[in-house]
TORPA-4810 file (N, C-alpha, C, O; in nm, 3 decimals):
<nodes>
NODE_1_-1.145_3.466_-1.990_-1.072_3.553_-1.903_-0.977_3.470_-1.824_-1.020_3.370_-1.767_M
NODE_2_-0.843_3.507_-1.815_-0.743_3.445_-1.768_-0.745_3.487_-1.620_-0.745_3.608_-1.596_I
NODE_3_-0.749_3.393_-1.514_-0.743_3.425_-1.369_-0.603_3.477_-1.342_-0.503_3.430_-1.397_P
NODE_4_-0.601_3.578_-1.255_-0.467_3.661_-1.218_-0.409_3.597_-1.105_-0.287_3.597_-1.094_Q
NODE_5_-0.487_3.537_-1.013_-0.417_3.464_-0.888_-0.507_3.374_-0.844_-0.620_3.365_-0.894_N
NODE_6_-0.463_3.291_-0.737_-0.533_3.180_-0.676_-0.686_3.225_-0.631_-0.784_3.153_-0.650_F
NODE_7_-0.689_3.335_-0.578_-0.817_3.385_-0.522_-0.915_3.406_-0.624_-1.033_3.390_-0.594_K
NODE_8_-0.879_3.446_-0.759_-0.974_3.451_-0.868_-1.033_3.293_-0.903_-1.152_3.269_-0.922_D
NODE_9_-0.947_3.211_-0.907_-0.967_3.072_-0.940_-1.068_3.013_-0.841_-1.167_2.950_-0.879_I
NODE_10_-1.038_3.036_-0.709_-1.122_2.962_-0.602_-1.261_3.030_-0.587_-1.363_2.967_-0.557_L
NODE_11_-1.256_3.170_-0.611_-1.379_3.230_-0.588_-1.492_3.211_-0.695_-1.612_3.225_-0.672_S
NODE_12_-1.433_3.176_-0.821_-1.545_3.153_-0.904_-1.611_3.005_-0.922_-1.687_2.977_-1.014_N
NODE_13_-1.576_2.929_-0.835_-1.615_2.789_-0.823_-1.744_2.788_-0.730_-1.758_2.874_-0.643_T
NODE_14_-1.844_2.679_-0.755_-1.951_2.671_-0.683_-1.934_2.638_-0.545_-2.019_2.682_-0.467_D
NODE_15_-1.840_2.568_-0.499_-1.818_2.526_-0.354_-1.694_2.610_-0.297_-1.618_2.552_-0.220_N
NODE_16_-1.672_2.733_-0.329_-1.570_2.813_-0.273_-1.573_2.803_-0.136_-1.469_2.765_-0.082_A
NODE_17_-1.677_2.831_-0.061_-1.688_2.842_0.082_-1.652_2.700_0.140_-1.579_2.697_0.239_G
NODE_18_-1.694_2.590_0.090_-1.665_2.458_0.127_-1.512_2.445_0.148_-1.463_2.417_0.257_F
NODE_19_-1.437_2.470_0.029_-1.302_2.440_0.015_-1.225_2.534_0.108_-1.122_2.494_0.161_Y
NODE_20_-1.274_2.666_0.132_-1.206_2.743_0.213_-1.221_2.702_0.368_-1.138_2.733_0.453_Q
NODE_21_-1.336_2.630_0.393_-1.364_2.591_0.542_-1.280_2.456_0.552_-1.227_2.428_0.659_T
NODE_22_-1.269_2.381_0.454_-1.195_2.243_0.466_-1.050_2.285_0.485_-0.982_2.230_0.571_L
NODE_23_-1.000_2.385_0.405_-0.858_2.432_0.417_-0.822_2.477_0.562_-0.719_2.442_0.619_A
NODE_24_-0.926_2.565_0.623_-0.901_2.612_0.754_-0.904_2.489_0.842_-0.811_2.479_0.922_L
NODE_25_-0.994_2.394_0.838_-0.994_2.282_0.924_-0.863_2.212_0.911_-0.803_2.189_1.016_I
NODE_26_-0.814_2.176_0.805_-0.676_2.101_0.781_-0.565_2.192_0.859_-0.489_2.142_0.943_F
NODE_27_-0.564_2.309_0.830_-0.460_2.390_0.903_-0.478_2.393_1.038_-0.377_2.387_1.108_F
NODE_28_-0.598_2.403_1.096_-0.601_2.390_1.239_-0.562_2.251_1.303_-0.494_2.243_1.405_L
NODE_29_-0.610_2.148_1.238_-0.569_2.007_1.278_-0.415_2.004_1.269_-0.351_1.962_1.366_L
NODE_30_-0.355_2.042_1.165_-0.206_2.033_1.159_-0.148_2.101_1.277_-0.063_2.045_1.346_F
NODE_31_-0.193_2.229_1.304_-0.122_2.317_1.386_-0.136_2.256_1.529_-0.040_2.239_1.604_F
NODE_32_-0.272_2.223_1.562_-0.290_2.164_1.685_-0.214_2.040_1.728_-0.168_2.024_1.841_I
NODE_33_-0.202_1.945_1.618_-0.125_1.826_1.635_0.032_1.856_1.644_0.105_1.781_1.710_S
NODE_34_0.075_1.953_1.585_0.225_1.993_1.590_0.236_2.057_1.733_0.341_2.031_1.793_L
NODE_35_0.152_2.129_1.793_0.165_2.196_1.926_0.166_2.067_2.039_0.238_2.065_2.139_V
NODE_36_0.079_1.973_2.004_0.057_1.854_2.090_0.199_1.766_2.087_0.247_1.715_2.188_I
NODE_37_0.247_1.760_1.980_0.352_1.679_1.951_0.488_1.746_2.021_0.570_1.677_2.081_Y
NODE_38_0.497_1.868_2.007_0.615_1.955_2.066_0.601_1.935_2.213_0.692_1.883_2.279_V
NODE_39_0.479_1.978_2.268_0.468_1.939_2.416_0.477_1.820_2.491_0.493_1.809_2.613_F
NODE_40_0.464_1.722_2.396_0.474_1.581_2.452_0.607_1.537_2.475_0.630_1.450_2.559_S
NODE_41_0.701_1.595_2.402_0.840_1.551_2.417_0.881_1.596_2.557_0.830_1.698_2.602_K
NODE_42_0.975_1.524_2.634_1.034_1.573_2.767_1.127_1.671_2.762_1.204_1.667_2.667_P
NODE_43_1.139_1.766_2.847_1.234_1.870_2.848_1.379_1.832_2.832_1.461_1.914_2.790_K
NODE_44_1.410_1.714_2.863_1.549_1.668_2.849_1.582_1.659_2.707_1.696_1.689_2.672_K
NODE_45_1.490_1.618_2.614_1.516_1.607_2.463_1.559_1.754_2.407_1.654_1.776_2.330_Y
NODE_46_1.481_1.839_2.454_1.505_1.988_2.401_1.644_2.045_2.454_1.711_2.126_2.389_Y
NODE_47_1.685_1.991_2.588_1.799_2.042_2.631_1.920_1.985_2.574_2.029_2.042_2.569_K
NODE_48_1.893_1.868_2.530_2.021_1.790_2.446_2.022_1.867_2.312_2.131_1.901_2.266_E
NODE_49_1.910_1.896_2.247_1.918_1.947_2.116_1.968_2.083_2.124_2.036_2.124_2.030_E
NODE_50_1.942_2.170_2.237_1.979_2.311_2.254_2.137_2.307_2.258_2.204_2.392_2.200_E
NODE_51_2.194_2.205_2.330_2.343_2.214_2.362_2.421_2.143_2.242_2.544_2.152_2.243_E
NODE_52_2.366_2.080_2.149_2.420_2.009_2.052_2.525_2.077_1.977_2.632_2.019_1.956_A
NODE_53_2.501_2.215_1.929_2.603_2.282_1.846_2.715_2.316_1.950_2.823_2.340_1.896_P
NODE_54_2.716_2.324_2.067_2.821_2.363_2.159_2.902_2.239_2.192_3.012_2.260_2.243_L
NODE_55_2.870_2.130_2.172_2.962_2.020_2.210_3.066_2.002_2.105_3.052_2.029_1.986_Q
NODE_56_3.181_1.947_2.167_3.288_1.929_2.082_3.287_1.782_2.023_3.269_1.683_2.093_D
NODE_57_3.310_1.781_1.882_3.293_1.663_1.816_3.437_1.596_1.787_3.494_1.612_1.679_D
NODE_58_3.490_1.520_1.889_3.607_1.460_1.873_3.598_1.330_1.803_3.693_1.287_1.736_Q
NODE_59_3.494_1.272_1.816_3.476_1.154_1.744_3.449_1.151_1.583_3.435_1.051_1.512_D
NODE_60_3.445_1.270_1.552_3.407_1.295_1.408_3.518_1.288_1.314_3.611_1.368_1.317_D
NODE_61_3.509_1.197_1.235_3.626_1.141_1.134_3.660_1.272_1.043_3.774_1.289_1.000_E
NODE_62_3.559_1.360_1.016_3.585_1.486_0.938_3.633_1.606_1.021_3.609_1.720_0.981_F
NODE_63_3.694_1.586_1.126_3.730_1.696_1.214_3.841_1.775_1.136_3.941_1.722_1.088_N
NODE_64_3.810_1.902_1.130_3.924_1.984_1.059_4.041_2.060_1.167_4.126_2.139_1.127_L
NODE_65_4.027_2.022_1.286_4.116_2.079_1.393_4.255_2.004_1.383_4.350_2.047_1.449_K
NODE_66_4.267_1.900_1.306_4.388_1.816_1.310_4.491_1.916_1.282_4.609_1.883_1.277_N
</nodes>
């Protein structure tokens, strides 16, 4: 029998519950570390990034306004 999707492949193994739990733990660790990383940056960093598209780039050598 040819498996139709990823769920069929994973559900037919002996340790399917273990792999699903491991994937959930990896996802949660990644998500929590990403949230901690974002909130550890100072607000000044995000303010500068927020205004970056609105700044005039006169020092840019590829300026098309010439």
